[in-house]
C-alpha positions as CSV (number, residue, x, y, z in Angstrom):
1,X,0.1,0.2,-0.4
2,X,2.9,2.2,0.6
3,X,4.5,1.5,-2.4
4,X,1.5,2.2,-4.4
5,X,1.0,5.9,-2.5
6,X,4.4,6.9,-3.1
7,X,3.7,5.7,-6.6
8,X,0.6,8.1,-6.8
9,X,2.5,10.9,-5.4
10,X,5.4,10.6,-8.2
11,X,2.6,10.9,-11.0
12,X,0.5,13.6,-9.5
13,X,4.1,15.8,-8.1
14,X,6.0,15.0,-11.1
15,X,7.3,18.4,-11.2
16,X,8.8,18.3,-8.1
17,X,10.5,15.0,-9.0
18,X,11.8,15.7,-12.3
19,X,13.5,18.8,-10.9
20,X,15.2,16.4,-7.9
21,X,16.4,14.4,-10.8
22,X,17.8,17.2,-12.9
23,X,19.6,18.4,-10.0
24,X,21.0,14.9,-9.3
25,X,21.5,13.5,-12.2
26,X,22.5,16.3,-14.6
27,X,22.5,15.2,-18.2
28,X,21.5,11.6,-17.5
29,X,18.0,13.1,-17.1
30,X,17.6,12.4,-20.6
31,X,18.3,8.7,-20.5
32,X,15.8,8.6,-17.3
33,X,13.1,10.2,-19.4
34,X,14.0,8.2,-22.3
35,X,13.4,4.9,-20.4
36,X,10.2,6.0,-18.9
37,X,8.6,7.1,-21.9
38,X,10.0,3.8,-24.1
39,X,8.7,1.1,-21.2
40,X,5.3,3.2,-21.2
41,X,5.0,3.2,-24.9
42,X,6.6,0.1,-25.5
43,X,5.9,-2.8,-22.7
44,X,2.4,-3.9,-22.4
45,X,3.2,-4.3,-18.7
46,X,4.1,-1.1,-17.6
47,X,0.9,1.3,-18.9
48,X,0.7,3.0,-15.3
49,X,4.0,5.0,-16.1
50,X,3.6,8.8,-16.4
51,X,3.5,10.1,-19.9
52,X,1.1,13.0,-20.8
53,X,2.0,14.9,-17.5
54,X,5.4,13.8,-17.8
55,X,6.2,15.4,-21.2
56,X,4.3,18.7,-20.2
57,X,6.5,19.1,-16.8
58,X,9.6,18.2,-18.4
59,X,8.8,21.2,-20.8
60,X,8.0,23.2,-18.3
61,X,11.5,22.4,-16.4
62,X,13.3,23.2,-19.5
63,X,12.3,26.6,-19.8
64,X,13.5,27.5,-16.3
65,X,16.9,25.3,-16.2
66,X,19.1,28.1,-17.8
67,X,20.1,25.8,-20.8
68,X,21.0,22.8,-18.6
69,X,18.1,21.1,-19.9
70,X,17.6,21.6,-23.7
71,X,14.2,21.7,-25.1
72,X,14.8,20.9,-28.4
73,X,17.5,17.8,-27.2
74,X,14.4,17.1,-24.9
75,X,12.0,16.5,-27.6
76,X,14.6,14.5,-29.7
77,X,15.0,11.9,-27.1
78,X,11.5,11.7,-26.1
79,X,10.3,11.7,-29.7
80,X,12.8,8.6,-30.3
81,X,11.5,6.8,-27.2
82,X,8.1,7.4,-28.4
83,X,8.7,5.8,-31.8
84,X,11.0,3.0,-30.7
85,X,8.8,2.0,-28.0
86,X,5.7,1.6,-29.9
87,X,7.5,-0.2,-32.7
88,X,8.9,-2.6,-30.4
89,X,5.1,-3.0,-28.9
90,X,4.2,-3.5,-32.6
91,X,6.6,-6.5,-33.3
92,X,6.2,-8.1,-30.0
93,X,2.4,-8.2,-30.9
94,X,3.2,-9.5,-34.5
95,X,5.2,-12.1,-33.1
96,X,2.6,-13.1,-30.4
97,X,0.1,-13.1,-33.1
98,X,1.5,-15.6,-35.3
99,X,1.6,-17.9,-32.2
100,X,-1.9,-17.3,-31.3
101,X,-2.9,-18.1,-34.7
102,X,-0.7,-21.1,-35.0
103,X,-1.8,-22.4,-31.8
104,X,-5.7,-21.6,-32.7
105,X,-5.3,-23.9,-35.3
106,X,-5.3,-26.5,-33.2
107,X,-7.5,-25.1,-30.1
108,X,-11.3,-24.6,-29.9
109,X,-10.8,-21.7,-27.8
110,X,-9.4,-19.7,-30.5
111,X,-12.0,-17.5,-32.3
112,X,-10.9,-17.0,-35.9
113,X,-14.0,-14.8,-36.8
114,X,-13.1,-12.4,-33.9
115,X,-9.3,-12.5,-35.4
116,X,-10.6,-11.7,-38.7
117,X,-12.8,-8.9,-37.4
118,X,-9.8,-7.1,-35.6
119,X,-7.4,-7.6,-38.3
120,X,-10.2,-5.8,-40.8
121,X,-10.4,-3.1,-38.3
122,X,-7.2,-2.0,-38.1
123,X,-6.3,-2.1,-41.7
124,X,-9.4,0.5,-42.1
125,X,-9.3,2.3,-38.9
126,X,-5.9,1.5,-37.5
127,X,-4.4,4.9,-38.6
128,X,-6.9,7.0,-36.9
129,X,-6.9,4.4,-33.8
130,X,-3.1,5.2,-33.7
131,X,-3.3,8.9,-33.8
132,X,-6.1,9.0,-31.1
133,X,-4.2,6.6,-28.9
134,X,-1.2,8.7,-28.4
135,X,-3.3,10.9,-26.1
136,X,-4.7,8.0,-24.1
137,X,-3.2,6.7,-21.2
138,X,-3.6,2.9,-21.2
139,X,-4.8,2.4,-25.0
140,X,-1.5,4.2,-25.5
141,X,0.4,1.3,-24.5
142,X,-2.0,-1.4,-25.8
143,X,-2.8,-0.2,-29.3
144,X,0.3,-0.9,-30.8
145,X,0.7,-4.6,-29.3
146,X,-3.1,-5.1,-30.5
147,X,-2.0,-3.6,-33.7
148,X,0.7,-6.1,-34.1
149,X,-1.2,-9.0,-33.0
150,X,-4.2,-8.0,-35.9
151,X,-1.2,-7.9,-38.6
152,X,-1.8,-4.2,-39.6
153,X,0.2,-3.3,-42.2
154,X,3.4,-2.2,-40.9
155,X,4.0,0.7,-43.6
156,X,0.5,2.2,-43.0
157,X,1.1,1.7,-38.8
158,X,4.5,3.2,-39.1
159,X,3.4,6.5,-41.1
160,X,0.1,7.0,-38.6
161,X,2.4,6.1,-35.5
162,X,5.1,8.6,-36.6
163,X,2.4,11.3,-37.1
164,X,0.8,10.7,-33.7
165,X,4.3,10.6,-31.9
166,X,5.2,13.9,-33.4
167,X,1.9,15.5,-32.3
168,X,2.3,14.0,-28.6
169,X,5.5,15.0,-28.0
170,X,5.8,18.6,-29.7
171,X,2.2,19.6,-28.3
172,X,2.9,18.5,-24.6
173,X,6.4,19.4,-24.4
174,X,5.9,22.9,-26.2
175,X,2.6,23.4,-23.9
176,X,4.6,22.9,-20.8
177,X,7.7,24.9,-22.0
178,X,5.8,28.2,-23.3
179,X,2.6,27.8,-19.9
180,X,4.3,25.7,-17.6
181,X,5.8,28.4,-15.8
182,X,3.2,31.4,-15.7
183,X,2.6,32.1,-12.0
184,X,-1.1,30.5,-12.1
185,X,0.1,27.4,-13.7
186,X,2.9,26.9,-11.4
187,X,0.6,27.4,-8.5
188,X,-1.9,25.1,-9.6
189,X,0.7,22.7,-11.3
190,X,-0.7,19.7,-9.3
191,X,-4.4,20.2,-10.3
192,X,-3.0,20.8,-14.0
193,X,-1.3,17.4,-13.9
194,X,-4.5,15.6,-12.4
195,X,-6.7,17.5,-14.8
196,X,-4.5,16.6,-18.0
197,X,-4.7,12.6,-16.3
198,X,-8.4,12.7,-16.0
199,X,-8.8,14.6,-19.6
200,X,-6.8,11.9,-21.2
201,X,-9.1,9.3,-19.8
202,X,-12.4,11.1,-20.5
203,X,-12.8,9.4,-23.9
204,X,-12.4,5.8,-22.2
205,X,-14.9,6.6,-19.8
206,X,-17.5,7.9,-22.3
207,X,-16.7,4.9,-24.6
208,X,-17.2,2.5,-21.5
209,X,-20.8,4.8,-21.0
210,X,-21.8,4.1,-24.5
211,X,-21.2,0.6,-24.2
212,X,-23.0,0.0,-21.3
213,X,-26.1,2.2,-22.6
214,X,-26.1,0.1,-25.7
215,X,-26.0,-3.1,-24.0
216,X,-29.1,-1.9,-21.7
217,X,-31.1,-0.8,-24.7
218,X,-30.1,-4.0,-26.7
């Protein structure tokens, strides 16, 4: 319980922890941030790591570091981490998908029709899914893996994923860089971080609500 409380504290007060890490580790902060973003986007077992709030606060910290924490290098590092993470996740899913298909040929638990529907969905809507998923916690972690399992065409996947990564990293880092150190924003930064997380989760909540209402209506 104490570990969970500490993790929640880090997520909600990521601004304080990042400043401490920068003061303690200097330029190694880039490697630390790379590792966090790579794991959050690239490993299906770590969707709980901070993403949106981390980018915003990192941008804000770059604005007040006096040049010791460069915004251009920060964006380059985080963009690389996001792209490599997603592509690692996609190919893990592709590897797992082939084994699921092979296993499914001899198992009565495998639903080939469901797989074909998922594949068709990602071929048709996978691009939009990857763009929107970038701004949604948890979904951002699982969408590349599912795209790999569904065998979404890689070139199509990569182009949309690249566009989503550029939008995600640039928008949040620059928003933090330009607005993160305004007096009102700094005073209420913890609330803004919490609000960012809540807004990111709102589409998931609405989708769940629509599903529940549709199930009741049916």
